[in-house]
C-alpha positions in Angstrom: 0.6 0.1 0.4 1.4 4.0 -1.0 0.6 7.0 -0.4 1.2 10.6 -1.2 1.0 13.3 0.3 1.2 17.1 -1.5 1.9 20.4 -0.2 -1.1 23.1 -2.0 -0.3 25.3 -0.1 -0.5 27.6 3.4 -0.6 24.4 5.5 -2.8 22.8 3.1 -1.8 19.3 1.6 -3.5 16.5 -0.4 -3.4 13.4 0.2 -3.7 11.2 -1.9 -4.3 7.6 -1.9 -3.1 4.5 -4.2 -7.0 3.8 -5.2 -6.0 7.7 -6.6 -8.5 9.3 -3.5 -7.5 12.5 -2.5 -8.8 14.1 1.3 -8.3 17.6 2.2 -5.7 18.0 5.8 -5.4 21.5 6.7 -2.0 21.6 9.8 -3.9 25.2 10.5 -6.2 24.2 13.6 -8.5 22.5 11.1 -9.6 25.8 9.6 -10.8 24.6 5.8 -10.3 21.0 6.5 -10.0 18.2 9.2 -6.0 18.3 10.7 -3.7 15.1 10.3 -5.0 14.3 13.8 -8.8 15.5 13.8 -7.8 12.5 10.6 -6.2 9.8 13.3 -9.6 9.5 14.7 -11.1 9.3 11.8 -9.7 6.5 10.5 -10.2 4.6 13.8 -13.6 5.5 13.6 -14.6 4.8 10.0 -12.0 1.4 10.4 -14.0 0.4 13.9 -17.0 0.8 11.9 -16.5 -1.3 9.2 -15.5 -4.5 12.0 -18.6 -3.9 13.6 -21.8 -3.9 11.5 -19.9 -6.1 9.5 -19.6 -8.8 12.4 -23.1 -6.9 13.8 -24.3 -8.4 9.8 -23.2 -11.6 10.4 -24.6 -12.1 13.6 -27.8 -11.0 11.5 -29.0 -7.8 13.6 -31.0 -5.5 12.1 -29.4 -3.2 12.4 -30.5 0.9 10.3 -28.1 2.7 10.9 -24.0 2.7 13.0 -23.0 6.1 14.0 -19.7 6.5 16.4 -18.3 10.2 18.6 -14.8 10.3 18.8 -13.0 11.9 21.8 -9.7 12.8 21.5 -7.6 13.3 24.6 -4.1 15.1 23.6 -1.1 15.4 26.5 -0.8 19.3 26.9 3.1 19.0 26.4 4.8 18.9 23.0 4.6 16.9 20.4 0.6 16.2 21.9 -0.5 13.0 21.3 -3.1 11.3 22.1 -3.4 10.3 25.8 -6.7 8.7 24.9 -9.1 8.1 22.1 -13.2 7.3 23.9 -16.1 6.1 20.7 -19.5 5.9 21.4 -21.5 4.0 19.1 -24.7 3.9 18.1 -26.6 1.8 16.8 -30.0 2.0 15.2 -32.5 -1.1 14.6 -34.9 -2.7 15.7 -34.8 -5.8 18.0 -30.8 -5.6 18.5 -29.6 -7.6 21.1 -27.2 -6.5 23.3 -25.0 -8.8 24.0 -24.1 -9.2 20.0 -23.0 -5.0 19.6 -21.1 -5.9 23.4 -19.5 -8.7 20.9 -18.6 -7.1 17.4 -17.3 -3.9 19.6 -14.8 -5.9 21.7 -14.0 -8.5 19.1 -13.6 -4.6 16.7 -11.3 -3.6 19.4 -8.9 -6.4 20.0 -8.8 -8.1 17.1 -10.1 -6.5 13.3 -9.7 -2.8 13.6 -5.9 -2.5 12.6 -5.6 1.3 13.2 -6.9 0.5 17.2 -5.2 -1.9 17.0 -1.7 0.3 15.8 -2.5 3.5 18.4 -3.9 0.7 20.8 0.8 0.9 22.1 0.4 4.1 22.5 -3.2 5.3 23.4 -5.7 4.8 25.6 -8.6 3.9 23.4 -12.1 3.0 24.5 -16.1 2.6 24.2 -19.0 2.0 25.0 -21.8 2.0 23.7 -26.4 2.5 23.0 -28.8 1.7 21.5 -32.1 3.0 19.7 -35.3 0.9 18.5 -36.1 2.4 15.3 
C-alpha cells in the first residue's frame, strides 16, 4: 500500500491514496479541512465501524444505522500526542441484541481494527455504546 502527500499551499496538504482518491488536510487547526490528527480519529472510527457493521450483519442483527462519536484527549506537551481516545457507538435498528453489539465492538477493538491495534500501543482506547430501537 502506498500514498502521497502533496503541499498545496499555506498549511494545506492533499493526501492521495494508491487507489487515486484524494483527501485534504489542514494543519492550521483544521480551519478549512480536517487536521491530520482529526483524520486519525476519523480513520479509527471508520475502521471500527466497518468491523462492527460486518459482525452485526453476520449475527443477523437488523441494523439500520451506525454512528460512532469519537473523542480524543491530547497531552499538553509538544508533541501533542493522543493520550486517550473514546469511541461511543450509536447503533439503531429493530430488535438489536445487546450481547451482539458488545461482542462486535470488542472483536473490532481487540482483533480486527488495524487502526485501533496500531494506536493501542501508545493510546488508551475505550469504547461504549447505545442501542436505539427504530
